[in-house]
CHARMM internal coordinates of N, CA and C (Angstrom, degrees):
IC EDIT
DIST 1 N 1 CA 1.4414
DIST 1 CA 1 C 1.5359
ANGL 1 N 1 CA 1 C 111.27
DIST 1 C 2 N 1.3641
ANGL 1 CA 1 C 2 N 116.48
DIHE 1 N 1 CA 1 C 2 N -42.99
DIST 2 N 2 CA 1.4529
ANGL 1 C 2 N 2 CA 120.00
DIHE 1 CA 1 C 2 N 2 CA 179.46
DIST 2 CA 2 C 1.5203
ANGL 2 N 2 CA 2 C 111.23
DIHE 1 C 2 N 2 CA 2 C -61.75
DIST 2 C 3 N 1.3173
ANGL 2 CA 2 C 3 N 116.14
DIHE 2 N 2 CA 2 C 3 N -43.91
DIST 3 N 3 CA 1.4661
ANGL 2 C 3 N 3 CA 120.65
DIHE 2 CA 2 C 3 N 3 CA -179.29
DIST 3 CA 3 C 1.5251
ANGL 3 N 3 CA 3 C 111.10
DIHE 2 C 3 N 3 CA 3 C -59.45
DIST 3 C 4 N 1.3063
ANGL 3 CA 3 C 4 N 115.99
DIHE 3 N 3 CA 3 C 4 N -42.79
DIST 4 N 4 CA 1.4601
ANGL 3 C 4 N 4 CA 120.51
DIHE 3 CA 3 C 4 N 4 CA -178.83
DIST 4 CA 4 C 1.5293
ANGL 4 N 4 CA 4 C 110.82
DIHE 3 C 4 N 4 CA 4 C -64.09
DIST 4 C 5 N 1.3188
ANGL 4 CA 4 C 5 N 117.18
DIHE 4 N 4 CA 4 C 5 N -45.32
DIST 5 N 5 CA 1.4677
ANGL 4 C 5 N 5 CA 120.27
DIHE 4 CA 4 C 5 N 5 CA -179.79
DIST 5 CA 5 C 1.5269
ANGL 5 N 5 CA 5 C 111.21
DIHE 4 C 5 N 5 CA 5 C -62.77
DIST 5 C 6 N 1.3256
ANGL 5 CA 5 C 6 N 116.88
DIHE 5 N 5 CA 5 C 6 N -41.40
DIST 6 N 6 CA 1.4644
ANGL 5 C 6 N 6 CA 120.49
DIHE 5 CA 5 C 6 N 6 CA 179.38
DIST 6 CA 6 C 1.5230
ANGL 6 N 6 CA 6 C 109.76
DIHE 5 C 6 N 6 CA 6 C -66.88
DIST 6 C 7 N 1.3182
ANGL 6 CA 6 C 7 N 117.27
DIHE 6 N 6 CA 6 C 7 N -43.91
DIST 7 N 7 CA 1.4684
ANGL 6 C 7 N 7 CA 121.33
DIHE 6 CA 6 C 7 N 7 CA 179.45
DIST 7 CA 7 C 1.5211
ANGL 7 N 7 CA 7 C 111.69
DIHE 6 C 7 N 7 CA 7 C -60.74
DIST 7 C 8 N 1.3105
ANGL 7 CA 7 C 8 N 116.73
DIHE 7 N 7 CA 7 C 8 N -43.81
DIST 8 N 8 CA 1.4633
ANGL 7 C 8 N 8 CA 121.01
DIHE 7 CA 7 C 8 N 8 CA 179.65
DIST 8 CA 8 C 1.5252
ANGL 8 N 8 CA 8 C 109.89
DIHE 7 C 8 N 8 CA 8 C -64.06
DIST 8 C 9 N 1.3220
ANGL 8 CA 8 C 9 N 117.73
DIHE 8 N 8 CA 8 C 9 N -42.93
DIST 9 N 9 CA 1.4643
ANGL 8 C 9 N 9 CA 120.92
DIHE 8 CA 8 C 9 N 9 CA 179.92
DIST 9 CA 9 C 1.5268
ANGL 9 N 9 CA 9 C 111.02
DIHE 8 C 9 N 9 CA 9 C -63.85
DIST 9 C 10 N 1.3303
ANGL 9 CA 9 C 10 N 117.81
DIHE 9 N 9 CA 9 C 10 N -35.81
DIST 10 N 10 CA 1.4620
ANGL 9 C 10 N 10 CA 121.42
DIHE 9 CA 9 C 10 N 10 CA -178.55
DIST 10 CA 10 C 1.5309
ANGL 10 N 10 CA 10 C 112.81
DIHE 9 C 10 N 10 CA 10 C -75.84
DIST 10 C 11 N 1.3106
ANGL 10 CA 10 C 11 N 118.09
DIHE 10 N 10 CA 10 C 11 N -9.06
DIST 11 N 11 CA 1.4606
ANGL 10 C 11 N 11 CA 120.15
DIHE 10 CA 10 C 11 N 11 CA 175.86
DIST 11 CA 11 C 1.5226
ANGL 11 N 11 CA 11 C 111.68
DIHE 10 C 11 N 11 CA 11 C -63.67
DIST 11 C 12 N 1.3317
ANGL 11 CA 11 C 12 N 116.72
DIHE 11 N 11 CA 11 C 12 N -21.45
DIST 12 N 12 CA 1.4641
ANGL 11 C 12 N 12 CA 121.52
DIHE 11 CA 11 C 12 N 12 CA 177.40
DIST 12 CA 12 C 1.5202
ANGL 12 N 12 CA 12 C 112.22
DIHE 11 C 12 N 12 CA 12 C -83.99
DIST 12 C 13 N 1.3222
ANGL 12 CA 12 C 13 N 117.93
DIHE 12 N 12 CA 12 C 13 N 1.85
DIST 13 N 13 CA 1.4525
ANGL 12 C 13 N 13 CA 122.07
DIHE 12 CA 12 C 13 N 13 CA 178.35
DIST 13 CA 13 C 1.5171
ANGL 13 N 13 CA 13 C 112.56
DIHE 12 C 13 N 13 CA 13 C 109.23
DIST 13 C 14 N 1.3426
ANGL 13 CA 13 C 14 N 116.02
DIHE 13 N 13 CA 13 C 14 N 177.70
DIST 14 N 14 CA 1.4668
ANGL 13 C 14 N 14 CA 121.24
DIHE 13 CA 13 C 14 N 14 CA -178.79
DIST 14 CA 14 C 1.5315
ANGL 14 N 14 CA 14 C 111.15
DIHE 13 C 14 N 14 CA 14 C -59.78
DIST 14 C 15 N 1.3294
ANGL 14 CA 14 C 15 N 114.97
DIHE 14 N 14 CA 14 C 15 N 144.09
DIST 15 N 15 CA 1.4612
ANGL 14 C 15 N 15 CA 121.65
DIHE 14 CA 14 C 15 N 15 CA 179.83
DIST 15 CA 15 C 1.5168
ANGL 15 N 15 CA 15 C 109.29
DIHE 14 C 15 N 15 CA 15 C -145.99
DIST 15 C 16 N 1.3117
ANGL 15 CA 15 C 16 N 115.39
DIHE 15 N 15 CA 15 C 16 N 159.82
DIST 16 N 16 CA 1.4700
ANGL 15 C 16 N 16 CA 119.15
DIHE 15 CA 15 C 16 N 16 CA 176.34
DIST 16 CA 16 C 1.5288
ANGL 16 N 16 CA 16 C 108.84
DIHE 15 C 16 N 16 CA 16 C -75.63
DIST 16 C 17 N 1.3128
ANGL 16 CA 16 C 17 N 115.59
DIHE 16 N 16 CA 16 C 17 N 161.74
DIST 17 N 17 CA 1.4671
ANGL 16 C 17 N 17 CA 120.59
DIHE 16 CA 16 C 17 N 17 CA 178.61
DIST 17 CA 17 C 1.5243
ANGL 17 N 17 CA 17 C 110.13
DIHE 16 C 17 N 17 CA 17 C -57.35
DIST 17 C 18 N 1.3223
ANGL 17 CA 17 C 18 N 117.26
DIHE 17 N 17 CA 17 C 18 N -44.02
DIST 18 N 18 CA 1.4652
ANGL 17 C 18 N 18 CA 120.71
DIHE 17 CA 17 C 18 N 18 CA -178.01
DIST 18 CA 18 C 1.5320
ANGL 18 N 18 CA 18 C 111.27
DIHE 17 C 18 N 18 CA 18 C -64.56
DIST 18 C 19 N 1.3339
ANGL 18 CA 18 C 19 N 117.39
DIHE 18 N 18 CA 18 C 19 N -37.90
DIST 19 N 19 CA 1.4661
ANGL 18 C 19 N 19 CA 120.09
DIHE 18 CA 18 C 19 N 19 CA 177.65
DIST 19 CA 19 C 1.5285
ANGL 19 N 19 CA 19 C 110.55
DIHE 18 C 19 N 19 CA 19 C -65.34
DIST 19 C 20 N 1.3237
ANGL 19 CA 19 C 20 N 116.34
DIHE 19 N 19 CA 19 C 20 N -44.25
DIST 20 N 20 CA 1.4680
ANGL 19 C 20 N 20 CA 119.87
DIHE 19 CA 19 C 20 N 20 CA 179.44
DIST 20 CA 20 C 1.5199
ANGL 20 N 20 CA 20 C 111.34
DIHE 19 C 20 N 20 CA 20 C -63.06
DIST 20 C 21 N 1.3155
ANGL 20 CA 20 C 21 N 115.50
DIHE 20 N 20 CA 20 C 21 N -41.89
DIST 21 N 21 CA 1.4668
ANGL 20 C 21 N 21 CA 119.58
DIHE 20 CA 20 C 21 N 21 CA -179.65
DIST 21 CA 21 C 1.5267
ANGL 21 N 21 CA 21 C 110.30
DIHE 20 C 21 N 21 CA 21 C -62.77
DIST 21 C 22 N 1.3189
ANGL 21 CA 21 C 22 N 116.86
DIHE 21 N 21 CA 21 C 22 N -41.82
DIST 22 N 22 CA 1.4710
ANGL 21 C 22 N 22 CA 120.46
DIHE 21 CA 21 C 22 N 22 CA 178.09
DIST 22 CA 22 C 1.5247
ANGL 22 N 22 CA 22 C 111.38
DIHE 21 C 22 N 22 CA 22 C -64.92
DIST 22 C 23 N 1.3257
ANGL 22 CA 22 C 23 N 117.15
DIHE 22 N 22 CA 22 C 23 N -38.73
DIST 23 N 23 CA 1.4702
ANGL 22 C 23 N 23 CA 120.76
DIHE 22 CA 22 C 23 N 23 CA -177.15
DIST 23 CA 23 C 1.5244
ANGL 23 N 23 CA 23 C 112.65
DIHE 22 C 23 N 23 CA 23 C -73.91
DIST 23 C 24 N 1.3287
ANGL 23 CA 23 C 24 N 117.66
DIHE 23 N 23 CA 23 C 24 N -35.64
DIST 24 N 24 CA 1.4631
ANGL 23 C 24 N 24 CA 120.20
DIHE 23 CA 23 C 24 N 24 CA -174.51
DIST 24 CA 24 C 1.5215
ANGL 24 N 24 CA 24 C 113.39
DIHE 23 C 24 N 24 CA 24 C -90.05
DIST 24 C 25 N 1.3184
ANGL 24 CA 24 C 25 N 117.30
DIHE 24 N 24 CA 24 C 25 N -27.23
DIST 25 N 25 CA 1.4740
ANGL 24 C 25 N 25 CA 122.12
DIHE 24 CA 24 C 25 N 25 CA -179.75
DIST 25 CA 25 C 1.5336
ANGL 25 N 25 CA 25 C 112.76
DIHE 24 C 25 N 25 CA 25 C 54.59
DIST 25 C 26 N 1.3263
ANGL 25 CA 25 C 26 N 116.10
DIHE 25 N 25 CA 25 C 26 N 40.42
DIST 26 N 26 CA 1.4651
ANGL 25 C 26 N 26 CA 120.18
DIHE 25 CA 25 C 26 N 26 CA 179.24
DIST 26 CA 26 C 1.5232
ANGL 26 N 26 CA 26 C 110.09
DIHE 25 C 26 N 26 CA 26 C -74.65
DIST 26 C 27 N 1.3239
ANGL 26 CA 26 C 27 N 116.23
DIHE 26 N 26 CA 26 C 27 N 148.24
DIST 27 N 27 CA 1.4566
ANGL 26 C 27 N 27 CA 121.08
DIHE 26 CA 26 C 27 N 27 CA -179.64
DIST 27 CA 27 C 1.5259
ANGL 27 N 27 CA 27 C 112.32
DIHE 26 C 27 N 27 CA 27 C -98.66
DIST 27 C 28 N 1.3150
ANGL 27 CA 27 C 28 N 117.71
DIHE 27 N 27 CA 27 C 28 N -2.57
DIST 28 N 28 CA 1.4599
ANGL 27 C 28 N 28 CA 121.59
DIHE 27 CA 27 C 28 N 28 CA -179.00
DIST 28 CA 28 C 1.5345
ANGL 28 N 28 CA 28 C 109.93
DIHE 27 C 28 N 28 CA 28 C -84.40
DIST 28 C 29 N 1.3320
ANGL 28 CA 28 C 29 N 116.36
DIHE 28 N 28 CA 28 C 29 N -179.86
DIST 29 N 29 CA 1.4658
ANGL 28 C 29 N 29 CA 122.34
DIHE 28 CA 28 C 29 N 29 CA 172.30
DIST 29 CA 29 C 1.5204
ANGL 29 N 29 CA 29 C 106.48
DIHE 28 C 29 N 29 CA 29 C -69.59
DIST 29 C 30 N 1.3206
ANGL 29 CA 29 C 30 N 116.71
DIHE 29 N 29 CA 29 C 30 N 97.43
DIST 30 N 30 CA 1.4488
ANGL 29 C 30 N 30 CA 121.24
DIHE 29 CA 29 C 30 N 30 CA -170.40
DIST 30 CA 30 C 1.5190
ANGL 30 N 30 CA 30 C 112.67
DIHE 29 C 30 N 30 CA 30 C -63.50
DIST 30 C 31 N 1.3221
ANGL 30 CA 30 C 31 N 117.68
DIHE 30 N 30 CA 30 C 31 N -46.27
DIST 31 N 31 CA 1.4645
ANGL 30 C 31 N 31 CA 120.65
DIHE 30 CA 30 C 31 N 31 CA -179.49
DIST 31 CA 31 C 1.5248
ANGL 31 N 31 CA 31 C 109.93
DIHE 30 C 31 N 31 CA 31 C -64.92
DIST 31 C 32 N 1.3084
ANGL 31 CA 31 C 32 N 116.80
DIHE 31 N 31 CA 31 C 32 N -38.98
DIST 32 N 32 CA 1.4610
ANGL 31 C 32 N 32 CA 120.42
DIHE 31 CA 31 C 32 N 32 CA 176.23
DIST 32 CA 32 C 1.5200
ANGL 32 N 32 CA 32 C 112.08
DIHE 31 C 32 N 32 CA 32 C -61.59
DIST 32 C 33 N 1.3237
ANGL 32 CA 32 C 33 N 116.03
DIHE 32 N 32 CA 32 C 33 N -41.11
DIST 33 N 33 CA 1.4726
ANGL 32 C 33 N 33 CA 120.49
DIHE 32 CA 32 C 33 N 33 CA 178.31
DIST 33 CA 33 C 1.5256
ANGL 33 N 33 CA 33 C 110.33
DIHE 32 C 33 N 33 CA 33 C -64.71
DIST 33 C 34 N 1.3428
ANGL 33 CA 33 C 34 N 117.36
DIHE 33 N 33 CA 33 C 34 N -42.53
DIST 34 N 34 CA 1.4653
ANGL 33 C 34 N 34 CA 120.36
DIHE 33 CA 33 C 34 N 34 CA 178.58
DIST 34 CA 34 C 1.5225
ANGL 34 N 34 CA 34 C 111.23
DIHE 33 C 34 N 34 CA 34 C -64.01
DIST 34 C 35 N 1.3235
ANGL 34 CA 34 C 35 N 117.08
DIHE 34 N 34 CA 34 C 35 N -41.89
DIST 35 N 35 CA 1.4665
ANGL 34 C 35 N 35 CA 120.26
DIHE 34 CA 34 C 35 N 35 CA 179.03
DIST 35 CA 35 C 1.5245
ANGL 35 N 35 CA 35 C 110.93
DIHE 34 C 35 N 35 CA 35 C -63.30
DIST 35 C 36 N 1.3277
ANGL 35 CA 35 C 36 N 116.75
DIHE 35 N 35 CA 35 C 36 N -39.63
DIST 36 N 36 CA 1.4718
ANGL 35 C 36 N 36 CA 120.18
DIHE 35 CA 35 C 36 N 36 CA 177.21
DIST 36 CA 36 C 1.5215
ANGL 36 N 36 CA 36 C 110.62
DIHE 35 C 36 N 36 CA 36 C -63.51
DIST 36 C 37 N 1.3341
ANGL 36 CA 36 C 37 N 117.08
DIHE 36 N 36 CA 36 C 37 N -43.12
DIST 37 N 37 CA 1.4548
ANGL 36 C 37 N 37 CA 120.56
DIHE 36 CA 36 C 37 N 37 CA 178.08
DIST 37 CA 37 C 1.5278
ANGL 37 N 37 CA 37 C 111.13
DIHE 36 C 37 N 37 CA 37 C -64.28
DIST 37 C 38 N 1.3186
ANGL 37 CA 37 C 38 N 116.97
DIHE 37 N 37 CA 37 C 38 N -37.46
DIST 38 N 38 CA 1.4679
ANGL 37 C 38 N 38 CA 120.71
DIHE 37 CA 37 C 38 N 38 CA 178.07
DIST 38 CA 38 C 1.5315
ANGL 38 N 38 CA 38 C 110.45
DIHE 37 C 38 N 38 CA 38 C -65.90
DIST 38 C 39 N 1.3143
ANGL 38 CA 38 C 39 N 117.08
DIHE 38 N 38 CA 38 C 39 N -40.53
DIST 39 N 39 CA 1.4701
ANGL 38 C 39 N 39 CA 120.34
DIHE 38 CA 38 C 39 N 39 CA 178.43
DIST 39 CA 39 C 1.5245
ANGL 39 N 39 CA 39 C 111.48
DIHE 38 C 39 N 39 CA 39 C -63.70
DIST 39 C 40 N 1.3156
ANGL 39 CA 39 C 40 N 116.87
DIHE 39 N 39 CA 39 C 40 N -30.69
DIST 40 N 40 CA 1.4553
ANGL 39 C 40 N 40 CA 121.89
DIHE 39 CA 39 C 40 N 40 CA 178.73
DIST 40 CA 40 C 1.5255
ANGL 40 N 40 CA 40 C 112.15
DIHE 39 C 40 N 40 CA 40 C -85.50
DIST 40 C 41 N 1.3361
ANGL 40 CA 40 C 41 N 117.11
DIHE 40 N 40 CA 40 C 41 N -3.14
DIST 41 N 41 CA 1.4567
ANGL 40 C 41 N 41 CA 121.24
DIHE 40 CA 40 C 41 N 41 CA 178.95
DIST 41 CA 41 C 1.5216
ANGL 41 N 41 CA 41 C 113.93
DIHE 40 C 41 N 41 CA 41 C 78.72
DIST 41 C 42 N 1.3354
ANGL 41 CA 41 C 42 N 117.45
DIHE 41 N 41 CA 41 C 42 N 17.75
DIST 42 N 42 CA 1.4547
ANGL 41 C 42 N 42 CA 120.84
DIHE 41 CA 41 C 42 N 42 CA -177.73
DIST 42 CA 42 C 1.5278
ANGL 42 N 42 CA 42 C 112.90
DIHE 41 C 42 N 42 CA 42 C -91.83
DIST 42 C 43 N 1.3187
ANGL 42 CA 42 C 43 N 117.59
DIHE 42 N 42 CA 42 C 43 N -19.74
DIST 43 N 43 CA 1.4655
ANGL 42 C 43 N 43 CA 123.28
DIHE 42 CA 42 C 43 N 43 CA 171.49
DIST 43 CA 43 C 1.5240
ANGL 43 N 43 CA 43 C 107.01
DIHE 42 C 43 N 43 CA 43 C -140.76
DIST 43 C 44 N 1.3276
ANGL 43 CA 43 C 44 N 115.53
DIHE 43 N 43 CA 43 C 44 N 164.87
DIST 44 N 44 CA 1.4642
ANGL 43 C 44 N 44 CA 121.29
DIHE 43 CA 43 C 44 N 44 CA 175.25
DIST 44 CA 44 C 1.5146
ANGL 44 N 44 CA 44 C 108.48
DIHE 43 C 44 N 44 CA 44 C -122.79
DIST 44 C 45 N 1.3248
ANGL 44 CA 44 C 45 N 115.83
DIHE 44 N 44 CA 44 C 45 N 139.05
DIST 45 N 45 CA 1.4611
ANGL 44 C 45 N 45 CA 121.90
DIHE 44 CA 44 C 45 N 45 CA 177.58
DIST 45 CA 45 C 1.5214
ANGL 45 N 45 CA 45 C 108.03
DIHE 44 C 45 N 45 CA 45 C -109.86
DIST 45 C 46 N 1.3255
ANGL 45 CA 45 C 46 N 117.02
DIHE 45 N 45 CA 45 C 46 N 127.93
DIST 46 N 46 CA 1.4606
ANGL 45 C 46 N 46 CA 121.22
DIHE 45 CA 45 C 46 N 46 CA -179.42
DIST 46 CA 46 C 1.5294
ANGL 46 N 46 CA 46 C 108.99
DIHE 45 C 46 N 46 CA 46 C -83.24
DIST 46 C 47 N 1.3314
ANGL 46 CA 46 C 47 N 115.68
DIHE 46 N 46 CA 46 C 47 N 84.94
DIST 47 N 47 CA 1.4684
ANGL 46 C 47 N 47 CA 121.21
DIHE 46 CA 46 C 47 N 47 CA -178.73
DIST 47 CA 47 C 1.5280
ANGL 47 N 47 CA 47 C 111.37
DIHE 46 C 47 N 47 CA 47 C -113.44
DIST 47 C 48 N 1.3077
ANGL 47 CA 47 C 48 N 116.71
DIHE 47 N 47 CA 47 C 48 N 19.05
DIST 48 N 48 CA 1.4567
ANGL 47 C 48 N 48 CA 120.17
DIHE 47 CA 47 C 48 N 48 CA -176.73
DIST 48 CA 48 C 1.5252
ANGL 48 N 48 CA 48 C 112.48
DIHE 47 C 48 N 48 CA 48 C -79.28
DIST 48 C 49 N 1.3223
ANGL 48 CA 48 C 49 N 117.75
DIHE 48 N 48 CA 48 C 49 N -33.13
DIST 49 N 49 CA 1.4610
ANGL 48 C 49 N 49 CA 120.92
DIHE 48 CA 48 C 49 N 49 CA -178.10
DIST 49 CA 49 C 1.5235
ANGL 49 N 49 CA 49 C 113.31
DIHE 48 C 49 N 49 CA 49 C -104.65
DIST 49 C 50 N 1.3264
ANGL 49 CA 49 C 50 N 117.76
DIHE 49 N 49 CA 49 C 50 N -21.25
DIST 50 N 50 CA 1.4628
ANGL 49 C 50 N 50 CA 121.94
DIHE 49 CA 49 C 50 N 50 CA -178.81
DIST 50 CA 50 C 1.5184
ANGL 50 N 50 CA 50 C 109.97
DIHE 49 C 50 N 50 CA 50 C -139.24
DIST 50 C 51 N 1.3142
ANGL 50 CA 50 C 51 N 115.71
DIHE 50 N 50 CA 50 C 51 N 163.92
DIST 51 N 51 CA 1.4558
ANGL 50 C 51 N 51 CA 121.32
DIHE 50 CA 50 C 51 N 51 CA 178.80
DIST 51 CA 51 C 1.5287
ANGL 51 N 51 CA 51 C 110.55
DIHE 50 C 51 N 51 CA 51 C -74.81
DIST 51 C 52 N 1.3058
ANGL 51 CA 51 C 52 N 115.66
DIHE 51 N 51 CA 51 C 52 N 158.88
DIST 52 N 52 CA 1.4630
ANGL 51 C 52 N 52 CA 121.93
DIHE 51 CA 51 C 52 N 52 CA 177.17
DIST 52 CA 52 C 1.5240
ANGL 52 N 52 CA 52 C 109.49
DIHE 51 C 52 N 52 CA 52 C -63.97
DIST 52 C 53 N 1.3148
ANGL 52 CA 52 C 53 N 116.09
DIHE 52 N 52 CA 52 C 53 N 127.23
DIST 53 N 53 CA 1.4575
ANGL 52 C 53 N 53 CA 121.28
DIHE 52 CA 52 C 53 N 53 CA -179.48
DIST 53 CA 53 C 1.5088
ANGL 53 N 53 CA 53 C 110.51
DIHE 52 C 53 N 53 CA 53 C -166.16
DIST 53 C 54 N 1.3269
ANGL 53 CA 53 C 54 N 117.86
DIHE 53 N 53 CA 53 C 54 N -174.27
DIST 54 N 54 CA 1.4552
ANGL 53 C 54 N 54 CA 120.80
DIHE 53 CA 53 C 54 N 54 CA -176.47
DIST 54 CA 54 C 1.5265
ANGL 54 N 54 CA 54 C 114.38
DIHE 53 C 54 N 54 CA 54 C -62.77
DIST 54 C 55 N 1.3307
ANGL 54 CA 54 C 55 N 117.09
DIHE 54 N 54 CA 54 C 55 N -22.20
DIST 55 N 55 CA 1.4632
ANGL 54 C 55 N 55 CA 119.78
DIHE 54 CA 54 C 55 N 55 CA -178.22
DIST 55 CA 55 C 1.5253
ANGL 55 N 55 CA 55 C 112.76
DIHE 54 C 55 N 55 CA 55 C -99.57
DIST 55 C 56 N 1.3319
ANGL 55 CA 55 C 56 N 117.14
DIHE 55 N 55 CA 55 C 56 N 6.09
DIST 56 N 56 CA 1.4542
ANGL 55 C 56 N 56 CA 121.53
DIHE 55 CA 55 C 56 N 56 CA 175.73
DIST 56 CA 56 C 1.5304
ANGL 56 N 56 CA 56 C 109.30
DIHE 55 C 56 N 56 CA 56 C -62.19
DIST 56 C 57 N 1.3058
ANGL 56 CA 56 C 57 N 116.76
DIHE 56 N 56 CA 56 C 57 N 135.28
DIST 57 N 57 CA 1.4599
ANGL 56 C 57 N 57 CA 121.48
DIHE 56 CA 56 C 57 N 57 CA -179.34
DIST 57 CA 57 C 1.5281
ANGL 57 N 57 CA 57 C 109.85
DIHE 56 C 57 N 57 CA 57 C -84.37
DIST 57 C 58 N 1.3324
ANGL 57 CA 57 C 58 N 115.09
DIHE 57 N 57 CA 57 C 58 N 133.19
DIST 58 N 58 CA 1.4556
ANGL 57 C 58 N 58 CA 123.18
DIHE 57 CA 57 C 58 N 58 CA 177.92
DIST 58 CA 58 C 1.5212
ANGL 58 N 58 CA 58 C 107.13
DIHE 57 C 58 N 58 CA 58 C -108.07
DIST 58 C 59 N 1.3351
ANGL 58 CA 58 C 59 N 115.35
DIHE 58 N 58 CA 58 C 59 N 130.31
DIST 59 N 59 CA 1.4514
ANGL 58 C 59 N 59 CA 121.70
DIHE 58 CA 58 C 59 N 59 CA -178.77
DIST 59 CA 59 C 1.5261
ANGL 59 N 59 CA 59 C 108.88
DIHE 58 C 59 N 59 CA 59 C -121.18
DIST 59 C 60 N 1.3146
ANGL 59 CA 59 C 60 N 115.77
DIHE 59 N 59 CA 59 C 60 N 155.85
DIST 60 N 60 CA 1.4586
ANGL 59 C 60 N 60 CA 120.09
DIHE 59 CA 59 C 60 N 60 CA 174.21
DIST 60 CA 60 C 1.5287
ANGL 60 N 60 CA 60 C 109.45
DIHE 59 C 60 N 60 CA 60 C -66.21
DIST 60 C 61 N 1.3244
ANGL 60 CA 60 C 61 N 116.42
DIHE 60 N 60 CA 60 C 61 N 173.81
DIST 61 N 61 CA 1.4767
ANGL 60 C 61 N 61 CA 120.20
DIHE 60 CA 60 C 61 N 61 CA -176.61
DIST 61 CA 61 C 1.5171
ANGL 61 N 61 CA 61 C 114.41
DIHE 60 C 61 N 61 CA 61 C -60.34
END
COOR INIT
IC SEED 1 N 1 CA 1 C
IC BUILD
């Protein structure tokens, strides 16, 4: 269910972690879920120029 909500939200384009969290209203460990999806190659986290945080940009695969 979490994966589907995140995927649907990302159809509107890249967003920050905080924006995605606000849009999906998931009750799980949101950052943990995003990191798991990134490890599986289902999303990309833009952590090349800045550290992982609420303003990190999340992109589709």
